[in-house]
C-alpha positions as CSV (number, residue, x, y, z in Angstrom):
1,M,78.4,-71.0,121.8
2,S,79.3,-74.5,124.0
3,R,75.9,-75.8,125.6
4,K,78.3,-75.2,128.4
5,K,79.0,-71.2,128.1
6,D,74.4,-70.8,126.5
7,E,74.2,-72.6,130.6
8,D,76.4,-70.2,131.7
9,L,74.5,-66.6,130.0
10,A,71.1,-68.1,130.9
11,F,72.3,-68.8,134.0
12,E,74.1,-65.3,134.4
13,I,70.9,-63.5,132.5
14,S,68.5,-65.0,135.7
15,F,70.5,-64.0,138.1
16,F,71.0,-60.3,136.9
17,E,67.6,-60.1,136.2
18,S,66.1,-61.1,139.9
19,V,68.6,-58.8,141.5
20,L,67.6,-56.0,138.7
21,R,63.5,-57.1,140.3
22,R,64.8,-56.1,143.9
23,E,67.0,-53.2,143.2
24,P,64.8,-51.2,140.0
25,H,67.8,-48.5,140.2
26,Y,70.8,-50.9,140.5
27,D,72.7,-49.1,136.9
28,S,75.5,-51.0,137.1
29,V,72.9,-54.1,136.9
30,I,71.6,-52.9,133.5
31,E,74.9,-52.6,131.9
32,I,75.5,-56.2,132.9
33,L,72.7,-56.9,131.5
34,G,72.9,-55.3,128.7
35,G,75.8,-56.7,127.5
36,L,74.5,-60.2,128.2
37,Y,70.9,-59.9,126.3
38,T,73.0,-59.2,123.7
39,K,75.8,-61.6,123.2
40,T,72.5,-63.9,123.9
41,G,71.0,-62.2,120.2
42,R,68.5,-59.9,122.4
43,I,68.6,-57.6,121.4
44,A,66.2,-55.9,121.6
45,D,65.8,-56.7,125.0
46,G,70.0,-55.9,124.9
47,L,68.5,-52.3,123.7
48,K,66.3,-51.6,125.9
49,M,68.6,-51.5,129.0
50,D,70.8,-49.1,127.5
51,R,68.3,-46.7,127.2
52,K,67.6,-46.5,130.4
53,L,71.5,-46.8,131.2
54,V,71.8,-43.9,129.4
55,R,68.4,-41.9,131.2
56,M,70.4,-43.0,133.9
57,R,74.0,-42.1,133.2
58,P,73.2,-38.9,130.6
59,G,76.5,-38.1,131.2
60,D,77.9,-41.6,130.7
61,A,79.9,-41.5,126.8
62,T,80.4,-45.6,127.0
63,A,76.4,-46.2,128.1
64,H,76.4,-43.9,124.8
65,Y,78.2,-45.9,123.0
66,N,76.8,-48.9,124.1
67,L,73.6,-47.7,123.5
68,A,75.0,-46.9,119.4
69,C,75.9,-50.5,119.2
70,S,72.0,-51.8,120.1
71,L,70.4,-48.9,117.7
72,A,72.9,-50.1,114.6
73,L,72.2,-54.0,115.8
74,M,67.8,-53.5,115.4
75,H,68.9,-51.3,112.1
76,E,68.2,-47.7,113.4
77,F,71.1,-46.3,111.5
78,D,70.0,-42.5,111.4
79,E,69.2,-43.1,115.3
80,A,72.5,-44.5,116.0
81,L,75.3,-42.6,113.6
82,K,73.4,-39.7,116.3
83,T,73.9,-41.1,119.3
84,L,77.7,-42.9,118.5
85,A,78.2,-38.5,117.4
86,L,76.8,-38.0,120.8
87,A,79.3,-40.7,122.7
88,I,81.9,-38.9,121.0
89,S,81.1,-35.2,122.3
90,L,80.9,-37.1,125.2
91,G,83.9,-38.1,125.3
92,Y,84.2,-41.6,124.4
93,G,87.1,-42.5,122.2
94,D,89.0,-44.9,121.0
95,A,88.8,-45.3,117.6
96,A,90.8,-49.0,117.3
97,W,87.9,-50.8,118.9
98,M,84.7,-48.6,116.2
99,V,86.6,-50.0,113.6
100,R,86.8,-53.6,114.7
101,D,82.8,-53.4,116.7
102,P,81.3,-55.6,114.8
103,D,77.7,-54.2,116.1
104,L,78.8,-51.6,114.7
105,Q,79.2,-53.6,110.9
106,C,76.7,-52.3,109.3
107,L,77.5,-48.4,109.8
108,K,81.0,-48.8,108.1
109,N,78.9,-48.4,104.5
110,H,77.5,-45.2,105.4
111,A,80.0,-42.2,105.1
112,A,78.5,-40.6,108.6
113,F,80.4,-43.0,109.9
114,G,83.6,-41.8,108.1
115,D,83.2,-39.0,109.3
116,L,83.0,-39.8,113.0
117,L,85.8,-42.1,113.7
118,E,88.1,-39.3,111.9
119,L,86.8,-37.4,114.6
120,V,87.9,-40.7,117.0
121,K,91.0,-40.5,116.0
122,Q,92.3,-36.1,115.2
123,K,91.0,-36.0,118.8
124,Q,93.2,-38.8,119.4
125,R,95.9,-37.1,117.3
126,E,95.0,-33.4,119.4
127,N,95.5,-35.1,123.2
128,P,97.5,-38.7,123.3
129,P,97.1,-40.7,126.3
130,F,100.4,-40.1,128.2
């Protein structure tokens, strides 16, 4: 990344961390910080935010998907696959993104990932968005 981009991301992280210190249950800020931490290579911090968000939003498919991504990046493959399965059962359904998502690249060689991808594709065929 460029120096300017790095500085911008550092500023954003600092800003949202200060908001979170004042409002520790502000779930949207937790979600944003999780993404920013991951984007800047602070995977363990991103995982911590994703775990916190899932506790706050247990029925949120996207929160579970993001947690699965963080777990995959931490090489916790079995837990990542279980969490991804839960995200799908809660309604996550973007098969195209699952294939392209760089956070999930390390799961592509696992048979369970292929099974989950097929499940999402099947759900998309059965319930098209239109």
